[in-house]
VEXKOLSE-276527 format. One record per residue (C-alpha): residue in one letter; z, x, y. Coordinates in nm, 4 decimals, m for minus. Layout:
REM residues N
<rec><code>a</code><w>Z</w><u>X</u><v>Y</v></rec>
...
END
This chain:
REM residues 135
<rec><code>m</code><w>0.6140</w><u>m0.6224</u><v>m6.7449</v></rec>
<rec><code>n</code><w>0.4909</w><u>m0.3213</u><v>m6.6152</v></rec>
<rec><code>n</code><w>0.5406</w><u>m0.2709</u><v>m6.3110</v></rec>
<rec><code>d</code><w>0.3709</w><u>0.0868</u><v>m6.1998</v></rec>
<rec><code>v</code><w>0.4877</w><u>0.2079</u><v>m5.8558</v></rec>
<rec><code>k</code><w>0.2282</w><u>0.3590</u><v>m5.6507</v></rec>
<rec><code>t</code><w>0.3517</w><u>0.6483</u><v>m5.3631</v></rec>
<rec><code>r</code><w>0.1724</w><u>0.5713</u><v>m5.0368</v></rec>
<rec><code>d</code><w>0.1805</w><u>0.8845</u><v>m4.9249</v></rec>
<rec><code>l</code><w>m0.0745</w><u>0.7962</u><v>m4.6091</v></rec>
<rec><code>e</code><w>0.1517</w><u>0.5257</u><v>m4.5145</v></rec>
<rec><code>r</code><w>0.4456</w><u>0.7184</u><v>m4.4631</v></rec>
<rec><code>g</code><w>0.5392</w><u>0.8627</u><v>m4.0568</v></rec>
<rec><code>g</code><w>0.3502</w><u>0.6266</u><v>m3.9019</v></rec>
<rec><code>a</code><w>0.6970</w><u>0.4725</u><v>m3.6934</v></rec>
<rec><code>g</code><w>0.7443</w><u>0.8400</u><v>m3.4870</v></rec>
<rec><code>v</code><w>0.3778</w><u>0.8513</u><v>m3.4006</v></rec>
<rec><code>k</code><w>0.3123</w><u>0.4938</u><v>m3.2526</v></rec>
<rec><code>f</code><w>0.7126</w><u>0.4160</u><v>m3.1158</v></rec>
<rec><code>l</code><w>0.6552</w><u>0.7905</u><v>m2.8991</v></rec>
<rec><code>l</code><w>0.2780</w><u>0.7161</u><v>m2.8563</v></rec>
<rec><code>v</code><w>0.4111</w><u>0.3666</u><v>m2.6554</v></rec>
<rec><code>l</code><w>0.7048</w><u>0.6385</u><v>m2.4805</v></rec>
<rec><code>l</code><w>0.4382</w><u>0.7934</u><v>m2.3324</v></rec>
<rec><code>g</code><w>0.2086</w><u>0.5152</u><v>m2.2190</v></rec>
<rec><code>l</code><w>0.5824</w><u>0.3461</u><v>m2.0387</v></rec>
<rec><code>a</code><w>0.5863</w><u>0.7459</u><v>m1.8981</v></rec>
<rec><code>i</code><w>0.2347</w><u>0.6728</u><v>m1.7953</v></rec>
<rec><code>v</code><w>0.2722</w><u>0.3989</u><v>m1.5938</v></rec>
<rec><code>g</code><w>0.6014</w><u>0.3998</u><v>m1.4737</v></rec>
<rec><code>n</code><w>0.5443</w><u>0.7007</u><v>m1.2630</v></rec>
<rec><code>a</code><w>0.2013</w><u>0.5529</u><v>m1.1296</v></rec>
<rec><code>g</code><w>0.4270</w><u>0.2211</u><v>m0.9989</v></rec>
<rec><code>y</code><w>0.6815</w><u>0.4436</u><v>m0.8789</v></rec>
<rec><code>n</code><w>0.4258</w><u>0.6553</u><v>m0.6750</v></rec>
<rec><code>y</code><w>0.2013</w><u>0.3461</u><v>m0.6369</v></rec>
<rec><code>v</code><w>0.4845</w><u>0.1066</u><v>m0.4730</v></rec>
<rec><code>p</code><w>0.5896</w><u>0.2280</u><v>m0.1873</v></rec>
<rec><code>v</code><w>0.2134</w><u>0.3238</u><v>m0.0215</v></rec>
<rec><code>a</code><w>0.1662</w><u>m0.0066</u><v>m0.1245</v></rec>
<rec><code>y</code><w>0.5033</w><u>m0.1551</u><v>0.1104</v></rec>
<rec><code>d</code><w>0.4201</w><u>0.0313</u><v>0.3472</v></rec>
<rec><code>a</code><w>0.1089</w><u>m0.1189</u><v>0.4275</v></rec>
<rec><code>a</code><w>0.2387</w><u>m0.4631</u><v>0.3766</v></rec>
<rec><code>s</code><w>0.4990</w><u>m0.4114</u><v>0.6021</v></rec>
<rec><code>m</code><w>0.2534</w><u>m0.2324</u><v>0.8818</v></rec>
<rec><code>k</code><w>0.0379</w><u>m0.5360</u><v>0.8586</v></rec>
<rec><code>d</code><w>0.3123</w><u>m0.7355</u><v>0.9395</v></rec>
<rec><code>d</code><w>0.4157</w><u>m0.4730</u><v>1.2213</v></rec>
<rec><code>m</code><w>0.0884</w><u>m0.5352</u><v>1.3607</v></rec>
<rec><code>q</code><w>0.0306</w><u>m0.9083</u><v>1.3919</v></rec>
<rec><code>k</code><w>0.3451</w><u>m0.9323</u><v>1.5602</v></rec>
<rec><code>a</code><w>0.2407</w><u>m0.6315</u><v>1.7771</v></rec>
<rec><code>v</code><w>m0.0649</w><u>m0.7682</u><v>1.8629</v></rec>
<rec><code>v</code><w>0.1185</w><u>m1.1831</u><v>1.9342</v></rec>
<rec><code>q</code><w>0.3917</w><u>m0.9976</u><v>2.1082</v></rec>
<rec><code>g</code><w>0.1591</w><u>m0.8230</u><v>2.3104</v></rec>
<rec><code>l</code><w>m0.0420</w><u>m1.1710</u><v>2.4009</v></rec>
<rec><code>a</code><w>0.3677</w><u>m1.2941</u><v>2.6206</v></rec>
<rec><code>l</code><w>0.4028</w><u>m1.0085</u><v>2.7497</v></rec>
<rec><code>p</code><w>0.4471</w><u>m1.1587</u><v>3.1145</v></rec>
<rec><code>g</code><w>0.3110</w><u>m0.9657</u><v>3.4147</v></rec>
<rec><code>k</code><w>0.1628</w><u>m0.6907</u><v>3.4553</v></rec>
<rec><code>i</code><w>0.1435</w><u>m0.4543</u><v>3.1931</v></rec>
<rec><code>s</code><w>m0.0893</w><u>m0.3645</u><v>3.0812</v></rec>
<rec><code>i</code><w>m0.1837</w><u>m0.5263</u><v>2.7173</v></rec>
<rec><code>v</code><w>m0.3107</w><u>m0.3158</u><v>2.5061</v></rec>
<rec><code>d</code><w>m0.1247</w><u>m0.0247</u><v>2.6287</v></rec>
<rec><code>n</code><w>0.2228</w><u>m0.1864</u><v>2.5291</v></rec>
<rec><code>v</code><w>0.0519</w><u>m0.2774</u><v>2.1579</v></rec>
<rec><code>k</code><w>m0.0811</w><u>0.0472</u><v>2.0676</v></rec>
<rec><code>a</code><w>0.2913</w><u>0.2381</u><v>2.1526</v></rec>
<rec><code>r</code><w>0.4065</w><u>m0.0348</u><v>1.9038</v></rec>
<rec><code>i</code><w>0.1476</w><u>m0.0083</u><v>1.6459</v></rec>
<rec><code>q</code><w>0.2041</w><u>0.4023</u><v>1.6775</v></rec>
<rec><code>k</code><w>0.5642</w><u>0.3096</u><v>1.7179</v></rec>
<rec><code>a</code><w>0.5774</w><u>0.1539</u><v>1.3621</v></rec>
<rec><code>a</code><w>0.2682</w><u>0.3825</u><v>1.2168</v></rec>
<rec><code>q</code><w>0.5516</w><u>0.5721</u><v>1.2510</v></rec>
<rec><code>q</code><w>0.7541</w><u>0.4329</u><v>1.0958</v></rec>
<rec><code>n</code><w>0.5555</w><u>0.2946</u><v>0.8181</v></rec>
<rec><code>d</code><w>0.4154</w><u>0.6908</u><v>0.6832</v></rec>
<rec><code>v</code><w>0.1535</w><u>0.6099</u><v>0.7621</v></rec>
<rec><code>p</code><w>m0.1024</w><u>0.9668</u><v>0.8110</v></rec>
<rec><code>t</code><w>m0.1044</w><u>1.1545</u><v>1.1655</v></rec>
<rec><code>d</code><w>m0.4882</w><u>1.1001</u><v>1.1107</v></rec>
<rec><code>a</code><w>m0.4763</w><u>0.7629</u><v>1.1008</v></rec>
<rec><code>v</code><w>m0.7396</w><u>0.5126</u><v>1.3183</v></rec>
<rec><code>i</code><w>m0.5806</w><u>0.3038</u><v>1.6495</v></rec>
<rec><code>d</code><w>m0.8123</w><u>0.1217</u><v>1.7756</v></rec>
<rec><code>v</code><w>m0.6913</w><u>m0.1914</u><v>2.0342</v></rec>
<rec><code>k</code><w>m0.9045</w><u>m0.3778</u><v>2.1715</v></rec>
<rec><code>q</code><w>m0.9692</w><u>m0.7399</u><v>2.4907</v></rec>
<rec><code>n</code><w>m1.2048</w><u>m0.9600</u><v>2.4858</v></rec>
<rec><code>g</code><w>m1.1067</w><u>m1.1916</u><v>2.7514</v></rec>
<rec><code>p</code><w>m0.7960</w><u>m1.3803</u><v>2.5417</v></rec>
<rec><code>a</code><w>m0.8397</w><u>m1.2523</u><v>2.2467</v></rec>
<rec><code>l</code><w>m0.6648</w><u>m0.9057</u><v>2.1497</v></rec>
<rec><code>t</code><w>m0.7511</w><u>m0.6814</u><v>1.8598</v></rec>
<rec><code>a</code><w>m0.5836</w><u>m0.4159</u><v>1.6751</v></rec>
<rec><code>h</code><w>m0.7436</w><u>m0.2146</u><v>1.4311</v></rec>
<rec><code>v</code><w>m0.6082</w><u>0.0246</u><v>1.1624</v></rec>
<rec><code>t</code><w>m0.7149</w><u>0.2016</u><v>0.8929</v></rec>
<rec><code>y</code><w>m0.6536</w><u>0.5377</u><v>0.7531</v></rec>
<rec><code>t</code><w>m0.6910</w><u>0.6941</u><v>0.3854</v></rec>
<rec><code>k</code><w>m0.3748</w><u>0.8176</u><v>0.1585</v></rec>
<rec><code>q</code><w>m0.3992</w><u>1.0490</u><v>m0.2335</v></rec>
<rec><code>v</code><w>m0.1286</w><u>0.8914</u><v>m0.5090</v></rec>
<rec><code>s</code><w>m0.0812</w><u>1.0812</u><v>m0.7463</v></rec>
<rec><code>m</code><w>m0.1435</w><u>0.8418</u><v>m1.0806</v></rec>
<rec><code>l</code><w>m0.0605</w><u>1.0499</u><v>m1.3011</v></rec>
<rec><code>p</code><w>0.2070</w><u>1.3701</u><v>m1.3605</v></rec>
<rec><code>f</code><w>0.1194</w><u>1.6775</u><v>m1.2265</v></rec>
<rec><code>g</code><w>m0.1731</w><u>1.5964</u><v>m0.9978</v></rec>
<rec><code>l</code><w>m0.4055</w><u>1.5201</u><v>m1.2557</v></rec>
<rec><code>y</code><w>m0.4975</w><u>1.2338</u><v>m1.1384</v></rec>
<rec><code>k</code><w>m0.5129</w><u>1.1522</u><v>m0.6811</v></rec>
<rec><code>y</code><w>m0.5821</w><u>0.7706</u><v>m0.6222</v></rec>
<rec><code>n</code><w>m0.6706</w><u>0.7578</u><v>m0.2172</v></rec>
<rec><code>y</code><w>m0.5882</w><u>0.4122</u><v>m0.1134</v></rec>
<rec><code>q</code><w>m0.7874</w><u>0.3011</u><v>0.1488</v></rec>
<rec><code>f</code><w>m0.5688</w><u>0.0706</u><v>0.4571</v></rec>
<rec><code>d</code><w>m0.8685</w><u>m0.1384</u><v>0.5867</v></rec>
<rec><code>h</code><w>m0.6569</w><u>m0.3517</u><v>0.8455</v></rec>
<rec><code>t</code><w>m0.7866</w><u>m0.5793</u><v>1.1998</v></rec>
<rec><code>a</code><w>m0.5023</w><u>m0.8143</u><v>1.3642</v></rec>
<rec><code>t</code><w>m0.5744</w><u>m1.0997</u><v>1.5729</v></rec>
<rec><code>p</code><w>m0.3277</w><u>m1.3843</u><v>1.7347</v></rec>
<rec><code>t</code><w>m0.3508</w><u>m1.7339</u><v>1.5964</v></rec>
<rec><code>g</code><w>m0.1286</w><u>m2.0326</u><v>1.6488</v></rec>
<rec><code>f</code><w>m0.0510</w><u>m2.1220</u><v>1.9706</v></rec>
<rec><code>l</code><w>m0.0593</w><u>m1.8281</u><v>2.1312</v></rec>
<rec><code>m</code><w>m0.4707</w><u>m1.8615</u><v>2.1401</v></rec>
<rec><code>k</code><w>m0.5213</w><u>m2.2737</u><v>2.2178</v></rec>
<rec><code>q</code><w>m0.6945</w><u>m2.3240</u><v>2.5818</v></rec>
END
């Protein structure tokens, strides 16, 4: 039986390089998630706070200015949710309907060292739903 063992020089040493590439890819994805998730969470919290402010504003009794009250609640929520100061906050009342619109853009560093920055655009309009709007 003739067993000629051939050396396969081109097949050696590839596992370490592949491991480093996978590790580098995981680090980049982890960094992007670490920077993006808080911004997305703050945006979702802002949407919930806007909806709550509009519903509570319609339920106010008396002669309190509904628009001013809702705008103050949304501005307070904007401070709590790290919304940029240049955000556009617009509250309007059309008859029994009340709408609140907030829009802003926030930069998120997706790659390390600021190589790529993603512009997260928030644009949401909150309107009351449910029993408060039934006539």
